[in-house]
N, C-alpha and C positions, 0 to 999 in steps of 0.2 A: 504494500500500500504506500502510495506516494503522497505525503501530506504537504508537499510543496507545490502541488499543482495549482491551487488557487492563487498563490503569490506569483507563479510564472504567468498565469493568465493576466493578472493585473499588470505585471511588468511589460509583457509584450503588447498589451493593449495600449499602454501609455507610449511605448516606443513607436508603435504604429501611428498613433494619433499625432505625435510630434513630427515623425519622419514625413508622413504624407502631407500634413498641413494643407489639406484641401486640393492637392495637385494629383491628377490622375496618373501622370507619368512616373510618380514615385511609389505607386502601389506595389509593384513587383519588388522593389528594393525593401519596402517595409515587410512584405511577406517573407523574403529571404532572411531579414534580420530576426523576425519572429521565430522562424524555424531554428536558426543558428543559436540564438540566445537561449531558447528553450532546451535545445540539445546540449549545450554547454552546462547548464545548470543540472540537467539530468545526468550528464556524464560525471560531474562532481559527486552527485548523490551515489551513483554506482561505484565510483572508486572508493569513496569513504566506507560504503557498506562491504565492498569486496576485500579491500586491502587492509583497512583499519578495523574491520570486524565490528563496526558500529551497527547497532540495531536499526533496521529500516525505519521504524517509527521515530527513533531519536534523531537519526541522520536527516531525514526529510523534514521533520519538524524544525530542527535547527536551521536547515537551509531555507525553510519558509521565513524564519525570522531574519536571516541574512538578506534574502531578496527583498523583503519588505523594507528593511533598513536602507538597502541600496536605492529603492524607489524614492524614499524620502530625501536621500542625499542628492540624487540626480535632479529631481524637479523642485526641491525646496518648498514643496506644498503648492507650487504654481505650475500648472501644465498649460502650455500654449500650443495650440494646434487645431486641426480640423479634419474631419473625415472627408475623403475624396468622394465626389458624386458617383463614380463608377462602383465604389464599394457598396454604397447604399443601394444602387441599382441591382447589383449582382447578388447581394446577400439578404437584404431586408425586404426587397420588393418581389412580387411574383415574376417568375421567369417563364414558366410553362403553365399556362392556364392560371389557376389561382394558387399554385404551389410556389412558396418563397424559395429563393436561391439557396438559402442556408440548408433547407431540407434536401435539395438535390445534391449539394456538396456533401452533406452527411451520408447520403446513400452511396455516393461514389467512393468516399473514404471507407464506408462500411464494406463495400465489395473488395477494395484493395486490402483491407485488414483481414478479410476472410481468406483471400489468396495467400497473404503472408503467413497466417497462422495454420492454415489447413493444407496448403499446396507447396510449401517451401521447406527446406532443411532447417531454416531458422525457427519456424513454427514448431516443427517436430522436436527439435532440440529443446525449445522452451518448455513444452509440455513434459518432456523427459526429465528436465531438471525439477519441475513441479512434483513429479511422482517420486523421484529419489535422486538426490544430487550425487551420491556416491556411485550409484549404478550408472548414471549418465556420464560421469567422469571416466569410469572404467570402460565405457562404451566409446570413448574417443571425443566426447563433447567438451569443448573448452568452456567450462562453467564460468570462470572469471570474466572472460570476454563476453559471454552471453549476458551475464548480469549487467555489465557496464553498457552494452549495446541496448539492452531492454530499457534501462532507466533513461538512456539518452533518447531513445525513440519516444518514450512516454513524455519526456520533457519537450521534445520537438512538437508532439501533437498537442500538448497543453499550450505551447506557444502559438500554434495555429489556431487553437480555440480562442486565445486572446485577440488575435487578428479578426476572427469572425465575429466575436462579441462586440468589439468596438465598431465594426462595420454595421452591425445590427442595431445597436443602441445609439451610436453617434456621440456618446459621452464617456468620460473616464473619471475615476476617482480612486482613492487609495485602497478601498476594499472591494473593488469591482468584481474580482474573481472569487473571493472567499465564500459567498453564498452557494457557489457551485461545487465546492469541495465535498461537503457531506453527501449531497445527492449523488455525486459521481461514484462514491464508494458504495452507497446503498444500492445504486442501479446495478453494479457488478454482482453484488450478493443476490439481489432479487432475480437477476438474469441467469442464475444457476451456476455461476463460477464457484468452485470450491476454494475457499480461502486457505485450505490446507494444501492446495496445489494439485495439478495434474488434470484438471477438467474445467472446461469453460469455452465460451465462444464470444466473438464480438457481436454477433447478431443477438445473442442472449442478453448481452449488456444493453444493447439498443432497446430491446423489448422491455428490460427492466426500467430503463429511463422513461419509456412511454407509460408504463404502469405507474411509476411515481408521479409523473406529470398529471396523469388522470386523477390520482388520489389527491394531489395538491389542488387541482382544479375543482374537484368535488368539494373539498373542505372550504375552498374559497367561495364557491357558490353557496355553501351553507353558512357563509359569513362567520366562519371560525377564525379566531384571532391567530396571528402568526405564531404565538407560543404553542397553541394546540397543534398546528401543522408540524412544527418542529418536533413535538412530542410524538406524534404519530410516525413520522419518518424515523425518529430515533428508536422507537419501540420495534418498528419493522426491521431495522438493521440489526438490533440486538438479538431478536428472535432468530433471524436467519443465520447470523454468525454462530449462535449457540447450537444450531442444527448442523450447518455445514462444517463447523470447526471440528466436529466429531467424526467426519467421514474418513479421515486417514486411519484412525483407530478401528473403525468398522471394517475397512478394507484389510487391515492387518490381522 
């Protein structure tokens, strides 16, 4: 679990906002910066976890604080920029029929992630590590390199999420990405991924995100306060973790 994802989203959203500054010809540069910065943060996470043997929770939580501090140092609380018109057109507005561009982009990346996890050696090795790291290492998998690459990929995708988020909302602030951290973890659990490792899919995580969105929308329609919505999501996550966390012992 990567607890720095929310901070990465905020950082790359701000970098995108400042870099683009309302100019369409700088969108690709901002996109590249988002991917690279996110990947670098993820790589640092992976190296700390792999070589320094720091717990993933501790490492990514600490990195979240570092990134948040870096955001404050970089902008000094004052962010000057503007979203480019092409970003709003391709992300926030309907592109095909009444379907917003963000959904189409999400489906495209969902397909690419399915290919990566299910049809490549990288995906097979990743699942092998989740089942048993010792066996994977004895089978020739470079576990250390896989750890670092996976965290780097997670960071890059979080960076891309920041790019999409600022294109959809058109605004940035210091805690822009934090509200998405908890639901992103809950969506993975709801989607059937075993937190003990070895089983899961990107489509399942997308389905979990849809379920959580529907639950949140239902609670909002019922005019439940934000505190109640957070309690429901938290209870859902705790229940699923308590169930899925026992799967490894069940298998053994």
